[in-house]
C-alpha positions as a Markdown table, in Angstrom:
| # | Residue | x | y | z |
|---|---|---|---|---|
| 1 | Met | 0.1 | 0.1 | -0.2 |
| 2 | Lys | 0.9 | 3.6 | -0.6 |
| 3 | Lys | -1.3 | 5.2 | 1.9 |
| 4 | Gly | -2.2 | 3.2 | 5.1 |
| 5 | Tyr | -4.9 | 4.7 | 7.9 |
| 6 | Ile | -5.6 | 4.9 | 11.3 |
| 7 | His | -9.0 | 2.6 | 11.5 |
| 8 | Ile | -10.3 | 2.8 | 15.4 |
| 9 | Tyr | -13.4 | 0.5 | 16.2 |
| 10 | Thr | -15.0 | 1.2 | 19.5 |
| 11 | Gly | -18.0 | 1.4 | 21.5 |
| 12 | Asn | -19.8 | -0.9 | 23.6 |
| 13 | Gly | -21.6 | -2.9 | 21.1 |
| 14 | Lys | -20.7 | -6.5 | 19.7 |
| 15 | Gly | -18.3 | -6.5 | 16.6 |
| 16 | Lys | -15.0 | -4.7 | 16.9 |
| 17 | Thr | -13.2 | -7.4 | 17.1 |
| 18 | Thr | -15.0 | -9.4 | 14.3 |
| 19 | Ala | -14.7 | -6.2 | 12.0 |
| 20 | Ala | -11.2 | -6.1 | 12.8 |
| 21 | Leu | -11.0 | -9.6 | 11.3 |
| 22 | Gly | -12.6 | -9.3 | 8.7 |
| 23 | Leu | -10.8 | -6.7 | 7.4 |
| 24 | Ala | -7.9 | -9.0 | 8.1 |
| 25 | Phe | -9.4 | -11.9 | 6.7 |
| 26 | Arg | -10.2 | -10.2 | 3.0 |
| 27 | Ala | -6.6 | -8.1 | 3.0 |
| 28 | Met | -5.4 | -11.7 | 3.2 |
| 29 | Gly | -7.5 | -12.8 | 0.2 |
| 30 | Arg | -5.3 | -10.1 | -1.5 |
| 31 | Gly | -1.9 | -11.8 | -0.5 |
| 32 | Met | -1.5 | -9.0 | 2.3 |
| 33 | Arg | 0.4 | -9.8 | 6.0 |
| 34 | Val | -1.7 | -8.8 | 9.5 |
| 35 | Tyr | -0.2 | -8.4 | 12.6 |
| 36 | Ile | -2.8 | -9.1 | 15.5 |
| 37 | Gly | -1.8 | -8.3 | 19.0 |
| 38 | Gln | -4.1 | -8.7 | 21.3 |
| 39 | Phe | -4.5 | -6.7 | 24.4 |
| 40 | Met | -6.1 | -8.1 | 27.6 |
| 41 | Lys | -6.6 | -11.8 | 25.9 |
| 42 | Gly | -5.4 | -15.2 | 26.9 |
| 43 | Gln | -8.6 | -17.1 | 26.4 |
| 44 | Lys | -8.4 | -19.8 | 23.3 |
| 45 | Tyr | -10.6 | -17.5 | 21.1 |
| 46 | Gly | -11.3 | -19.4 | 17.4 |
| 47 | Glu | -9.3 | -16.9 | 15.9 |
| 48 | Leu | -5.9 | -18.6 | 17.2 |
| 49 | Glu | -7.6 | -21.9 | 15.2 |
| 50 | Ser | -7.9 | -19.5 | 11.8 |
| 51 | Ala | -4.3 | -18.6 | 12.5 |
| 52 | Lys | -2.4 | -21.5 | 12.4 |
| 53 | Arg | -4.6 | -22.3 | 8.3 |
| 54 | Phe | -2.9 | -19.0 | 7.3 |
| 55 | Ser | 0.6 | -19.2 | 9.0 |
| 56 | Asp | 2.6 | -17.5 | 6.1 |
| 57 | Leu | -0.2 | -14.1 | 5.6 |
| 58 | Leu | -1.2 | -13.9 | 9.6 |
| 59 | Lys | 0.5 | -13.8 | 13.1 |
| 60 | Ile | -2.3 | -13.6 | 16.1 |
| 61 | Glu | 0.0 | -12.8 | 19.8 |
| 62 | Gln | -2.2 | -12.1 | 23.4 |
| 63 | Phe | -0.8 | -10.3 | 25.7 |
| 64 | Gly | -3.2 | -10.9 | 28.9 |
| 65 | Lys | -4.9 | -13.7 | 31.0 |
| 66 | Asp | -7.2 | -15.6 | 30.6 |
| 67 | Thr | -9.7 | -14.1 | 32.9 |
| 68 | Phe | -11.6 | -11.0 | 33.0 |
| 69 | Ile | -9.7 | -7.9 | 34.2 |
| 70 | His | -11.7 | -6.5 | 37.4 |
| 71 | Ser | -8.6 | -4.2 | 38.7 |
| 72 | Ala | -4.9 | -3.9 | 37.3 |
| 73 | Thr | -1.9 | -5.2 | 38.3 |
| 74 | Glu | 1.7 | -4.5 | 38.1 |
| 75 | Glu | 1.7 | -8.6 | 36.0 |
| 76 | Asp | -1.3 | -7.2 | 33.4 |
| 77 | Arg | 0.9 | -3.9 | 33.2 |
| 78 | Lys | 4.0 | -5.9 | 32.1 |
| 79 | Met | 1.8 | -7.8 | 29.4 |
| 80 | Ala | 0.6 | -5.0 | 28.0 |
| 81 | Lys | 3.8 | -3.0 | 27.8 |
| 82 | Asn | 5.1 | -6.4 | 26.5 |
| 83 | Gly | 2.4 | -6.3 | 23.7 |
| 84 | Leu | 2.9 | -2.7 | 22.5 |
| 85 | Glu | 6.5 | -3.3 | 22.0 |
| 86 | Lys | 5.3 | -6.3 | 19.8 |
| 87 | Val | 2.7 | -3.9 | 18.1 |
| 88 | Lys | 5.9 | -1.2 | 17.3 |
| 89 | Arg | 8.3 | -3.7 | 16.2 |
| 90 | Ala | 5.3 | -5.4 | 13.9 |
| 91 | Met | 4.4 | -1.8 | 12.3 |
| 92 | Asp | 8.2 | -1.6 | 10.9 |
| 93 | Glu | 8.8 | -5.7 | 10.4 |
| 94 | Gly | 6.7 | -5.7 | 6.7 |
| 95 | Tyr | 3.4 | -5.8 | 7.9 |
| 96 | Asp | 0.7 | -4.7 | 5.6 |
| 97 | Ile | -2.3 | -4.3 | 8.9 |
| 98 | Val | -1.8 | -4.0 | 12.2 |
| 99 | Ile | -4.3 | -4.5 | 14.5 |
| 100 | Ala | -4.1 | -3.7 | 17.8 |
| 101 | Asp | -7.4 | -5.4 | 19.3 |
| 102 | Glu | -8.4 | -4.2 | 22.5 |
| 103 | Ile | -6.0 | -2.1 | 22.9 |
| 104 | Ile | -8.1 | 1.2 | 23.8 |
| 105 | Thr | -9.6 | -1.2 | 26.0 |
| 106 | Ala | -6.4 | -1.4 | 28.0 |
| 107 | Val | -6.1 | 2.3 | 28.5 |
| 108 | Tyr | -8.9 | 2.5 | 30.0 |
| 109 | Phe | -8.0 | 0.1 | 32.6 |
| 110 | Gly | -4.7 | 1.6 | 32.8 |
| 111 | Leu | -2.7 | -0.8 | 31.6 |
| 112 | Leu | -1.3 | 1.7 | 29.1 |
| 113 | Asp | -1.1 | 5.4 | 28.9 |
| 114 | Glu | -3.3 | 7.0 | 26.6 |
| 115 | Glu | -0.1 | 8.9 | 25.7 |
| 116 | Glu | 1.5 | 5.8 | 25.1 |
| 117 | Val | -0.9 | 5.0 | 22.1 |
| 118 | Leu | -1.0 | 8.1 | 20.4 |
| 119 | Glu | 2.6 | 7.8 | 20.1 |
| 120 | Leu | 1.5 | 4.4 | 18.7 |
| 121 | Met | -0.3 | 6.0 | 16.2 |
| 122 | Arg | 1.9 | 8.9 | 15.7 |
| 123 | Arg | 4.6 | 6.7 | 14.7 |
| 124 | Lys | 3.0 | 4.5 | 12.1 |
| 125 | Pro | 4.8 | 4.2 | 9.1 |
| 126 | Glu | 3.3 | 5.8 | 5.6 |
| 127 | Gly | 2.0 | 2.4 | 3.8 |
| 128 | Val | 1.2 | 0.4 | 7.5 |
| 129 | Glu | -3.2 | 0.4 | 8.2 |
| 130 | Leu | -3.3 | 0.6 | 11.8 |
| 131 | Val | -6.6 | -0.8 | 13.3 |
| 132 | Leu | -7.3 | -0.1 | 17.3 |
| 133 | Thr | -10.4 | -1.8 | 19.1 |
| 134 | Gly | -11.3 | -1.4 | 22.2 |
| 135 | Arg | -14.3 | 0.7 | 24.3 |
| 136 | Tyr | -13.7 | 3.5 | 25.3 |
| 137 | Ala | -11.7 | 5.6 | 22.7 |
| 138 | Thr | -10.4 | 9.0 | 23.8 |
| 139 | Glu | -11.1 | 12.4 | 22.2 |
| 140 | Lys | -7.2 | 12.2 | 21.2 |
| 141 | Met | -7.6 | 9.2 | 19.6 |
| 142 | Val | -11.1 | 9.7 | 18.1 |
| 143 | Glu | -9.0 | 13.4 | 16.7 |
| 144 | Met | -6.5 | 11.1 | 14.9 |
| 145 | Ala | -7.8 | 8.8 | 13.3 |
| 146 | Asp | -8.5 | 8.4 | 9.5 |
| 147 | Leu | -11.9 | 6.2 | 9.8 |
| 148 | Val | -13.9 | 5.6 | 13.6 |
| 149 | Thr | -16.5 | 3.3 | 14.0 |
| 150 | Glu | -18.8 | 2.7 | 16.7 |
| 151 | Met | -20.2 | -0.3 | 17.7 |
| 152 | Lys | -24.0 | 0.2 | 19.5 |
| 153 | Glu | -26.0 | -2.0 | 21.0 |
| 154 | Val | -29.3 | -2.1 | 20.5 |
| 155 | Lys | -30.0 | -5.2 | 22.0 |
| 156 | His | -27.8 | -8.5 | 23.2 |
| 157 | Tyr | -28.4 | -12.2 | 24.1 |
| 158 | Phe | -25.7 | -11.5 | 26.7 |
| 159 | Gln | -28.7 | -9.5 | 28.9 |
| 160 | Lys | -31.2 | -13.0 | 29.0 |
| 161 | Gly | -28.3 | -14.7 | 30.8 |
| 162 | Ile | -26.6 | -16.1 | 27.2 |
| 163 | Leu | -22.5 | -16.7 | 28.0 |
| 164 | Ala | -20.2 | -16.3 | 25.3 |
| 165 | Arg | -20.3 | -19.2 | 22.9 |
| 166 | Asp | -17.7 | -20.8 | 21.0 |
| 167 | Gly | -17.0 | -19.3 | 17.6 |
| 168 | Ile | -19.3 | -16.7 | 17.7 |
| 169 | Glu | -18.1 | -14.6 | 20.5 |
| 170 | Arg | -15.0 | -16.1 | 21.3 |
């Protein structure tokens, strides 16, 4: 790509990670290489298995525990910082698309500073498409991005007690 842009997928609705994965799938169909760094995630999501089938074009790494964060620990912060460094490296390693999944939520939970993410956005190489996902995008992040999509929850079966399902939510 001659020019890469910065996308943000945010909001309280379902579909932020799914949208990023859809973009990755489309890009791989055009022979593009994709890196996905998943912040705050350590569970066995379906996309990890799919990535094995496309290992020549897709790499996914996780930077989180396999449990939900209720209050951030030093270990959570270290994992997020490690993830941020790997995402930076991926931008310089020839990937066409770099996705920082849940990095915005990592800022909200205090695992990363907003300024660290803004710096990541500023240092994006010209030909790299950078995608940031997560609830609670800040005004500064939104201002710096080229494309911002807000997922809005209108209705969700979680409200009826339906838990995350393999292949759909994880």
